[in-house]
Wavefront OBJ file of the C-alpha trace (Angstrom):
o trace
v 37.133 -122.274 -52.420
v 40.655 -121.884 -51.051
v 41.487 -119.701 -48.072
v 44.936 -118.534 -47.042
v 45.723 -117.194 -43.619
v 48.526 -114.674 -43.518
v 50.326 -114.016 -40.292
v 52.754 -111.247 -39.604
v 55.158 -110.392 -36.865
v 54.909 -106.860 -35.547
v 57.760 -104.656 -36.650
v 60.056 -104.171 -33.713
v 60.984 -100.647 -32.928
v 64.655 -99.824 -32.844
v 66.050 -100.780 -29.495
v 67.788 -98.294 -27.298
v 71.596 -98.409 -27.594
v 73.243 -100.135 -24.665
v 76.278 -98.704 -22.938
v 78.967 -101.324 -22.424
v 81.438 -100.729 -19.605
v 85.154 -101.193 -20.243
v 85.095 -104.290 -18.026
v 82.244 -105.834 -20.042
v 84.028 -105.061 -23.297
v 87.290 -106.527 -21.998
v 85.545 -109.722 -20.863
v 83.812 -110.165 -24.235
v 87.011 -109.430 -26.184
v 88.960 -111.910 -24.046
v 86.317 -114.545 -24.696
v 86.394 -113.749 -28.429
v 90.186 -114.128 -28.507
v 90.216 -117.571 -26.903
v 91.160 -120.495 -29.194
v 88.227 -121.839 -31.200
v 85.903 -119.017 -30.123
v 82.876 -118.251 -32.294
v 82.795 -114.453 -32.187
v 79.335 -114.206 -33.760
v 77.831 -116.652 -31.271
v 79.438 -114.838 -28.333
v 78.097 -111.494 -29.557
v 74.582 -112.776 -30.202
v 74.435 -114.462 -26.804
v 74.890 -111.006 -25.244
v 72.435 -109.252 -27.576
v 75.302 -107.537 -29.363
v 75.763 -107.176 -33.103
v 78.715 -109.370 -34.150
v 80.288 -106.523 -36.118
v 80.585 -104.515 -32.908
v 82.462 -107.305 -31.128
v 84.721 -107.771 -34.152
v 85.475 -104.017 -34.027
v 86.283 -104.134 -30.295
v 88.509 -107.142 -30.881
v 90.303 -105.495 -33.813
v 90.868 -102.320 -31.763
v 92.263 -104.313 -28.820
v 94.647 -106.229 -31.085
v 95.866 -103.178 -33.017
v 96.459 -101.170 -29.835
v 98.548 -103.965 -28.323
v 96.230 -104.193 -25.314
v 95.371 -107.813 -26.166
v 96.922 -110.750 -27.969
v 95.148 -113.856 -29.208
v 95.654 -116.998 -27.168
v 97.012 -120.079 -28.867
v 96.310 -123.681 -28.031
v 99.822 -124.191 -26.641
v 99.909 -121.155 -24.356
v 99.271 -122.903 -21.065
v 102.343 -121.476 -19.366
v 101.464 -119.635 -16.170
v 101.608 -115.852 -16.312
v 103.161 -114.077 -13.349
v 102.451 -110.491 -12.392
v 104.379 -108.449 -9.886
v 103.204 -105.213 -8.317
v 105.837 -102.705 -7.359
v 106.108 -99.077 -6.374
v 109.047 -97.343 -7.986
v 111.006 -94.964 -5.833
v 112.605 -91.860 -7.322
v 115.916 -92.694 -8.960
v 115.645 -96.456 -8.514
v 116.117 -98.726 -11.517
v 113.321 -101.144 -12.427
v 113.604 -104.156 -14.711
v 110.517 -105.343 -16.573
v 110.761 -108.730 -18.256
v 108.433 -109.430 -21.184
v 109.172 -112.842 -22.648
v 112.893 -112.807 -23.432
v 113.152 -108.993 -23.486
v 114.275 -106.954 -20.481
v 113.301 -103.281 -20.208
v 115.219 -101.226 -17.638
v 113.767 -97.875 -16.611
v 114.360 -95.347 -13.883
v 111.689 -94.524 -11.338
v 111.125 -91.109 -12.894
v 109.951 -92.397 -16.299
v 106.657 -90.999 -17.609
v 103.923 -93.665 -17.281
v 102.423 -92.914 -20.726
v 105.832 -93.199 -22.364
v 106.523 -96.488 -20.580
v 103.127 -97.833 -21.692
v 104.009 -97.083 -25.332
v 107.376 -98.782 -24.955
v 105.812 -101.912 -23.436
v 103.218 -102.108 -26.223
v 106.018 -102.103 -28.790
v 107.932 -104.734 -26.825
v 104.866 -106.990 -26.634
v 104.500 -106.957 -30.428
v 108.203 -107.722 -31.018
l 1 2 3 4 5 6 7 8 9 10 11 12 13 14 15 16 17 18 19 20 21 22 23 24 25 26 27 28 29 30 31 32 33 34 35 36 37 38 39 40 41 42 43 44 45 46 47 48 49 50 51 52 53 54 55 56 57 58 59 60 61 62 63 64 65 66 67 68 69 70 71 72 73 74 75 76 77 78 79 80 81 82 83 84 85 86 87 88 89 90 91 92 93 94 95 96 97 98 99 100 101 102 103 104 105 106 107 108 109 110 111 112 113 114 115 116 117 118 119 120
């Protein structure tokens, strides 16, 4: 007589959706954009479906809020904080492009301009 023992895993109930803060999303997207990154492994290590991380990454790239890093991009990045005064001219240098704006420029409009400049 032959006997077989069947084992079964209990069916897991659907887990509660997790809310990801903008900072958490940004950190995961930055990690996913680093050279040689395995997006699926990064997502799974955080308990996130890989398709969700791919979607966040795609959205960040298409909006111009992020750019993929390349192996040769070890040049230091410099940031300067400034407070524009009414009527004063400000120069913003992005790579080899210089954007000159007055202190009364609308911040949303300037953001759109800089996104276009970054993709040029």
